[in-house]
C-alpha positions in Angstrom: 36.0 15.1 21.2 32.4 16.5 21.4 32.3 16.8 17.6 33.1 13.0 17.3 30.1 12.3 19.5 27.8 14.4 17.4 29.1 13.0 14.2 28.7 9.4 15.5 25.1 10.1 16.6 24.3 11.6 13.2 25.8 8.6 11.5 23.8 6.2 13.7 20.5 8.0 12.9 21.2 8.1 9.2 22.0 4.4 9.1 18.9 3.4 11.1 16.8 4.0 8.0 17.1 2.2 4.7 17.1 4.0 1.3 13.5 3.0 0.4 12.4 4.2 3.9 14.0 7.6 3.5 13.3 8.2 -0.2 9.8 6.7 -0.6 8.6 6.1 3.0 6.7 3.2 4.5 3.3 4.0 3.0 1.9 3.7 -0.6 -1.1 5.5 -2.0 -3.6 3.5 -4.0 -6.8 4.3 -5.9 -9.9 2.1 -5.5 -12.9 2.4 -7.7 -16.1 0.6 -8.7 -17.9 0.8 -12.0 -21.2 0.0 -10.2 -22.7 3.3 -9.1 -23.6 3.5 -5.4 -21.0 1.0 -4.3 -19.4 1.5 -0.9 -15.7 0.7 -0.9 -14.0 -0.9 2.1 -10.3 -1.2 2.7 -9.2 -3.5 5.6 -12.9 -3.5 6.8 -13.2 0.3 7.0 -15.5 2.2 4.7 -13.3 4.5 2.5 -15.8 6.0 0.1 -18.6 5.7 -2.4 -17.7 4.6 -6.0 -14.0 5.7 -5.6 -11.4 6.2 -2.9 -7.8 7.3 -2.5 -6.1 5.5 0.4 -2.7 5.5 2.0 -1.6 2.0 3.1 1.3 0.5 4.9 3.9 -1.2 2.7 4.9 -4.8 3.3 1.4 -6.0 4.1 -1.4 -7.5 2.0 -4.6 -5.4 2.3 -8.2 -6.4 1.7 -10.5 -4.4 -0.6 -14.3 -4.9 -0.7 -17.1 -3.5 -2.7 -20.6 -3.6 -1.1 -24.0 -2.5 -2.5 -27.5 -3.2 -1.3 -29.1 -6.0 -3.3 -25.7 -7.2 -4.6 -23.1 -9.8 -3.6 -20.0 -8.3 -2.0 -16.8 -8.8 -3.8 -13.4 -8.8 -2.1 -9.9 -8.8 -3.4 -6.4 -8.4 -2.0 -3.6 -6.0 -2.9 -0.5 -7.2 -4.5 3.1 -6.3 -3.8 6.5 -6.2 -5.6 10.1 -5.5 -4.6 11.0 -1.8 -4.6 14.5 -1.5 -6.2 15.1 1.8 -4.4 16.1 -0.5 -1.5 19.3 -1.5 -3.4 20.6 2.1 -3.2 21.7 1.1 0.3 24.7 -0.5 -1.3 26.1 3.0 -1.9 25.6 4.1 1.8 26.9 1.2 3.9 27.3 -1.6 1.3 23.8 -2.6 2.2 24.8 -4.1 5.5 22.4 -2.0 7.6 20.1 -0.2 5.2 18.9 -3.2 3.2 17.9 -5.3 6.2 16.3 -2.1 7.7 14.1 -1.7 4.6 13.2 -5.4 4.6 12.2 -5.4 8.3 10.2 -2.1 8.1 8.4 -3.3 4.9 9.7 -0.4 2.9 11.5 -2.8 0.5 8.1 -3.7 -0.9 5.6 -1.5 -2.8 1.9 -2.1 -3.4 1.4 -3.1 -7.0 -0.6 -2.2 -8.9 -1.7 1.1 -7.4 -5.2 1.2 -8.9 -7.9 -1.4 -8.1 -11.3 -1.7 -9.6 -13.7 -3.8 -7.5 -17.4 -4.3 -8.5 -20.1 -6.0 -6.5 -21.9 -8.8 -8.3 -25.4 -7.4 -9.0 -28.3 -9.3 -10.5 -29.0 -8.5 -14.1 -31.7 -5.7 -13.7 -32.9 -6.2 -17.3 -33.7 -9.9 -16.7 -35.6 -9.0 -13.6 -37.7 -6.3 -15.3 -38.7 -8.6 -18.2 -40.4 -11.2 -16.0 
């Protein structure tokens, strides 16, 4: 009888997470860089590095990326997302009844796509300024 309780508890815990949650987690790693030297890169309003940054972000959300440099106009873009097919592996566990909705609710059913972003501030043409 005690074994049934332990087995039932283990089954409940394993089904409380979807396949994408278990296999890939609920975060994605992205690389952000700028071709304009001396640019500070911001992700969701927080400074993350100069010229390049490696950032872990929560799946299932759109994130804001900004490039700022003194004397230049700030540029902002948003991350994209796509469906993570790993979610469909839940069909083999519980016919997808619990695992697929769990991945959808947790955001793990989505992945940030692409994983590399290049954001450049808009700087005045320095050659044109120096010729005047």
